[in-house]
C-alpha atoms as one frame of an Amber mdcrd trajectory, in Angstrom:
protein
   8.299   9.574 -22.236   9.252  10.406 -26.180  12.556  12.269 -24.890  13.419
   9.204 -23.372  12.878   7.168 -25.880  14.510   9.242 -28.195  18.090   9.210
 -26.252  18.137   5.468 -26.699  16.300   4.375 -23.143  13.665   1.515 -23.497
  11.326   0.304 -20.967  12.073  -3.220 -19.174   9.612  -6.074 -19.799   8.104
  -7.191 -16.513   9.102 -10.209 -15.277   6.921 -10.426 -11.992   3.447 -10.812
 -12.268   1.511 -10.056  -8.822  -2.029 -11.939  -8.458  -4.667 -10.767  -6.413
  -7.096 -13.747  -6.694  -8.777 -12.848  -3.307  -9.371  -9.159  -2.379 -10.408
 -10.153   1.570  -8.500 -11.329   4.538  -9.018 -13.625   6.723  -7.025 -11.735
   9.655  -7.352  -7.591  10.717  -3.512  -6.757  10.876  -3.537  -3.234  12.215
  -0.611  -2.532   9.865  -2.088  -3.780   6.726  -1.173  -1.253   3.972  -4.272
  -2.779   2.190  -7.210  -2.455   3.870  -5.904   0.184   7.182  -4.364   2.984
   4.763  -5.467   5.496   2.424  -6.596   3.766  -0.412  -9.642   1.686   0.443
 -10.794   0.727  -3.324 -10.735  -3.142  -1.977 -14.369  -2.628  -1.014 -15.332
  -2.265  -4.821 -13.516  -5.211  -5.753 -14.908  -8.639  -6.300 -14.039 -11.208
  -3.804 -12.271 -13.891  -5.792 -10.813 -13.213  -9.516 -12.785 -15.008 -12.235
 -11.706 -17.477 -14.352 -12.735 -15.205 -17.515  -9.954 -12.999 -16.170  -7.584
 -15.216 -15.054  -7.941 -16.858 -18.530  -7.272 -13.079 -20.005  -4.471 -12.464
 -17.617  -2.674 -15.567 -18.829  -2.744 -14.368 -22.496  -1.423 -11.262 -21.480
   1.420 -12.802 -19.441   2.313 -15.261 -22.535   1.790 -12.404 -25.010   4.125
 -10.117 -23.235   6.909 -13.073 -22.836   7.068 -13.488 -26.382   7.174 -10.223
 -27.079  10.283  -9.586 -25.100  11.916 -13.387 -25.564  11.412 -13.585 -21.672
  12.786 -17.417 -21.023  10.965 -17.170 -17.538   8.652 -14.880 -15.035   7.327
 -15.447 -11.835   3.991 -15.206 -11.097   3.076 -14.702  -7.037  -0.353 -15.370
  -5.664  -1.267 -12.834  -3.657  -4.260 -11.102  -1.276  -6.057 -10.333   0.506
  -4.992 -13.906   1.576  -4.929 -15.467  -1.459  -5.339 -19.014  -0.097  -9.701
 -17.589   0.541  -9.412 -18.274  -3.288  -9.977 -22.117  -2.373  -7.970 -24.907
  -3.738  -9.440 -25.432  -7.183  -9.378 -21.418  -8.354  -5.630 -21.408  -7.553
  -5.073 -24.695  -9.382  -6.702 -23.340 -12.437  -5.078 -20.441 -12.521  -1.207
 -21.714 -12.247  -2.404 -24.934 -15.049  -3.711 -22.397 -17.518  -1.067 -19.499
 -16.884   1.465 -22.039 -17.096  -0.022 -23.751 -20.620  -0.399 -20.235 -22.062
   3.281 -19.251 -21.204   4.371 -22.863 -22.486   2.976 -22.504 -25.915   5.899
 -19.477 -26.222   8.619 -21.508 -24.616   8.356 -19.510 -21.120   8.505 -21.060
 -17.901   6.465 -19.979 -14.895   7.841 -19.869 -11.572   5.076 -19.717  -8.846
   4.867 -18.517  -5.482   2.078 -17.541  -3.139   2.169 -15.350  -0.225  -0.268
 -16.462   2.877  -0.361 -15.491   6.598  -0.404 -19.075   7.168  -3.878 -19.527
   8.681  -5.288 -21.818   6.188  -2.105 -23.684   5.420  -3.465 -27.413   5.487
  -2.522 -30.468   4.583  -4.394 -30.386   1.654  -3.190 -27.086   0.516   0.746
 -28.267   1.332   0.003 -31.051  -0.865  -1.297 -29.056  -3.698   1.278 -26.988
  -3.835   3.827 -29.693  -4.003   2.141 -31.052  -7.443   2.288 -27.377  -8.650
   5.510 -26.315  -7.226   4.228 -23.337  -6.015   6.746 -22.228  -3.176   5.200
 -20.804  -0.118   6.104 -17.708   1.685   4.241 -16.908   5.071   4.035 -13.716
   6.612   5.399 -13.977  11.227   6.302 -10.935  12.667   8.677 -12.934  15.713
   7.792 -14.593  18.712   3.783 -14.593  19.964   4.001 -10.885  21.491   5.902
  -9.737  18.991   3.510 -11.635  16.455   0.266 -10.546  18.175   0.925  -7.083
  18.193  -0.670  -6.578  14.963  -1.515  -9.758  13.063  -4.591 -10.028  14.848
  -8.562 -11.587  13.988 -11.001  -9.337  13.684 -12.528  -9.914  17.444  -9.451
  -9.000  18.931  -7.477 -12.419  19.359  -3.796 -12.821  18.387  -3.118 -15.633
  15.238   0.412 -16.786  16.283  -0.393 -20.009  17.689  -2.736 -21.093  14.471
   0.307 -19.768  12.224   3.059 -21.675  13.881   1.116 -24.847  13.772   0.988
 -23.974  10.178   4.692 -23.644   9.792   5.468 -26.686  11.752   3.449 -28.472
   8.858   5.308 -26.665   6.374   8.222 -26.784   7.877   8.889 -29.805  10.017
   7.882 -32.540   7.535   8.076 -33.717   3.324   7.122 -30.042   2.488  10.076
 -27.891   3.722  11.624 -27.528   0.039   8.741 -25.164  -0.755   9.157 -22.939
   2.156  10.649 -19.882   0.192  10.737 -17.852   3.317   9.166 -15.427   6.438
   7.932 -12.146   6.139   8.454 -10.006   8.989   6.804  -6.249   9.787   8.673
  -4.308  12.110   8.043  -3.332  14.960  10.588  -1.308  17.058   9.097  -2.306
  20.311  10.008  -5.822  19.631  13.086  -6.791  20.708  14.755  -7.617  17.520
  17.007  -9.932  18.355  14.261 -12.613  20.150  12.222 -11.763  16.944  14.987
 -12.840  15.108  15.646 -16.126  17.099  12.108 -16.519  16.964  12.027 -16.728
  13.179  15.157 -18.949  13.017  13.406 -21.613  14.882  11.688 -22.678  11.649
  14.220 -22.691   9.615  13.452 -19.976   6.942  15.342 -19.930   3.494  15.406
 -16.708   3.349  13.727 -13.725   6.150  12.328 -10.359   4.590  12.125  -7.589
   7.467   9.622  -4.738   6.101   9.585  -1.136   7.018   5.966  -0.071   8.245
   4.728   1.503   5.470   4.238   5.190   5.805   5.484   8.802   4.371   5.900
  12.159   4.860   1.959  13.048   5.094   1.327   9.815   7.111   4.808   8.820
   9.116   5.294   5.087  10.284   5.378   4.420  13.980   7.831   6.177  15.773
   9.650   7.939  13.123   9.604  11.592  13.543   9.664  12.979   9.516  11.360
  16.090  11.497  14.039  14.258  14.011  16.820  12.685  12.896  16.776   9.580
  15.344  17.095   6.346  13.776  15.002   3.706  15.523  14.262   1.865  12.384
  18.263   1.230  12.232  18.723   0.642  15.719  16.512  -1.882  15.692  17.984
  -3.597  12.735  21.259  -3.250  13.671  21.704  -5.930  16.216  20.125  -8.284
  13.791  22.909  -6.802  10.986  25.963  -8.238  13.375  24.403 -11.085  14.558
  23.668 -12.700  10.999  26.622 -10.893   9.090  29.124 -12.472  12.247  27.911
 -15.713  12.220  30.430 -18.660  11.973  27.572 -19.947   9.437  24.948 -18.458
   7.571  21.683 -18.738   9.561  19.033 -17.606   6.918  19.217 -14.880   3.727
  18.218 -11.797   5.100  17.040 -10.268   2.081  17.734  -6.108   2.860  20.810
  -6.481   3.815  22.012  -9.064   1.368  20.701  -6.267  -1.571  22.638  -3.890
   0.324  25.758  -5.929   0.389  25.090  -6.515  -3.168  24.908  -2.526  -4.206
  28.015  -2.184  -2.412  30.146  -4.317  -3.924  29.125  -3.273  -7.502  25.972
  -5.584  -7.973  22.190  -4.459  -9.117  19.851  -5.010  -6.340  17.131  -7.504
  -6.888  14.357  -5.731  -5.069  12.471  -2.240  -5.250  12.944  -1.422  -1.760
  16.662  -0.245  -2.377  18.624   0.638  -4.810  18.040   1.522  -8.717  17.537
  -1.305 -10.356  14.494  -0.491 -12.521  10.605  -2.229 -10.788   9.580  -5.035
 -13.727   6.932  -6.359 -11.496   3.007  -4.940 -11.734  -0.275  -6.492 -10.397
  -3.314  -7.784 -11.511  -6.534  -7.051  -9.315  -9.241  -9.003  -8.598 -11.368
  -7.502 -10.834  -8.635  -7.472 -14.083  -7.302  -4.264 -13.523  -3.989  -3.983
 -14.052  -2.406  -1.664 -11.286   1.388  -0.592 -10.398   2.707  -2.113  -6.422
   0.166  -2.214  -4.329   2.431  -0.813  -1.351   1.442   2.571  -2.952  -1.920
   1.705  -1.316  -0.164   3.222   1.739   0.166   6.580   0.015  -3.436   7.909
  -1.185  -6.734   6.481  -2.731  -5.670   5.627  -6.282  -2.236   6.043  -6.299
  -1.564   2.091  -8.039  -4.047   2.927 -10.591  -3.089   2.823 -13.929  -7.004
   2.793 -15.777  -5.343  -0.312 -17.421  -7.403  -3.645 -17.602  -6.367  -6.860
 -18.887  -9.478  -7.190 -21.504  -8.454  -4.063 -23.229  -4.867  -3.902 -22.473
  -1.405  -5.365 -23.050   1.619  -5.219 -20.345   3.517  -3.285 -23.096   0.736
  -0.580 -22.582   1.031  -0.418 -18.935   5.138  -0.056 -19.596   4.887   3.680
 -21.022   2.367   4.807 -18.324   4.401   7.883 -16.793   4.992   6.155 -13.072
   6.031   2.790 -14.176   9.003   4.698 -16.266   9.050   6.696 -13.396  10.244
   3.331 -11.615  12.482   2.176 -13.915  15.038   5.753 -14.846  17.038   5.030
 -11.931  18.490   8.235 -10.609  16.683   9.978 -13.067  13.590  10.073 -10.914
  15.259  10.584  -7.889  15.095  13.845  -5.592  17.666  17.109  -6.242  18.539
  16.468  -2.578  19.124  12.484  -3.757  21.387  12.836  -6.248  23.779  14.500
  -3.931  23.992  12.062  -1.773  27.090  10.206  -1.116  24.971   6.516  -1.301
  22.241   7.270  -3.535  23.189   4.187  -5.820  23.100   1.968  -2.525  19.515
   3.724  -0.886  18.083   4.828  -4.234  15.784   7.518  -2.427  14.123   3.994
  -0.609  11.166   2.598  -1.184   8.981   4.458  -3.844   5.985   4.439  -1.662
   7.918   6.043   1.264   8.623   9.006  -0.609   5.629  10.552  -0.822   4.548
  13.515   0.343   1.496  16.491  -0.697   3.634  19.413  -1.806   6.388  17.145
  -3.826   4.435  13.849  -4.941   7.187  11.259  -5.075  10.403  13.518  -5.815
  11.189  13.346  -1.852  13.571  11.315  -0.270  12.260   8.691   2.164  10.648
   9.159   5.059  13.021   6.625   6.845  16.202   8.501   4.876  18.119   8.701
   8.225  17.239   5.304   9.429  18.498   4.263   5.392  21.204   6.112   5.617
  22.539   5.274   9.228  21.995   1.439   8.342  23.398   1.348   4.713  26.548
   3.369   6.456  27.255   1.066   9.009  26.789  -2.042   6.748  29.758   0.279
   4.327  32.047   0.632   7.442  32.036  -2.668   8.437  32.962  -4.211   5.136
  35.689  -1.543   4.218  37.322  -3.134   7.677  36.698  -6.321   6.718  38.426
  -6.052   3.468  41.170  -3.989   4.816  41.999  -6.627   7.164  41.814  -9.252
   4.666  43.984  -7.202   2.190  46.729  -7.108   5.305  46.442 -10.544   6.273
  47.582 -10.919   2.757
């Protein structure tokens, strides 16, 4: 850290704050990185964030915004399932955080990421009054969604989630809709999955690679193989999306790859070398790195810092945060020599983990990422050449 600072490098302020306002869930999803993977720290967390922790978190966000002259920040209410926290706590948290930030001249954009089960009229009216954008997890058509997103007794949740989405999208609350999050299962038909998502007119779709690493590989990803099952699954969707006469939705993963290939910066930690500017506050007030690190090993996201004791500026000095802000310097040697390194960025940080190299290695999805990016690059090159030829 001292050498970096001496070289003129400076950390980048956090702009996104993930608040784990409730640590439990009302589903038992088989692919959940919080409950089903290496880190089991959720068991020791209080169920709900207390008002005292909310108050101190609000002060810390305002303090950070003032120190870095941030005109706006984003707060994401998360879990577990955040709607289990109840309307009163959610309202209190949003009003408290916005009030503290307003005192220092900072605007707070608020979103919530939910499984959708409890998204009723009461919540929709609350979110409308508080200007809270709503993201919902949906893995596609019924059989696709119900492979993993199950109740504890084994019953699928698709019907209830679809009903909630209709309440959100078919009436006066559509403007609250921020998009759908879909975790990929390569056994599901890709185009049928995409079309099932489009039925709800999402402004954006996030297709997520299931979390895994070299120690615990994701399903159907053989670390020793050059096969590309995930790229093969995504490419038909890319071709449908890219070739559409009118944009059907924003697919963030594809959009970010296109941005990077055309010389712009990534806006997501999933791809590219842009510095990570997100931090997590757990229900007990402990400050953590990205919660996706829970898929790596027990305690991986921990910083040992806490909102009652520590500022977010202190968190910026944590070695693991620094590693995710220094771009190419944090890549493995094999990644630094790759021709798509500035686009791939080594892939999502947790997907690089192995027992021998820690996070200093390529993504377990390396072949998939290369094939997908190379295909998109070739498609863009052809289109640019055609446009030049027609001019």
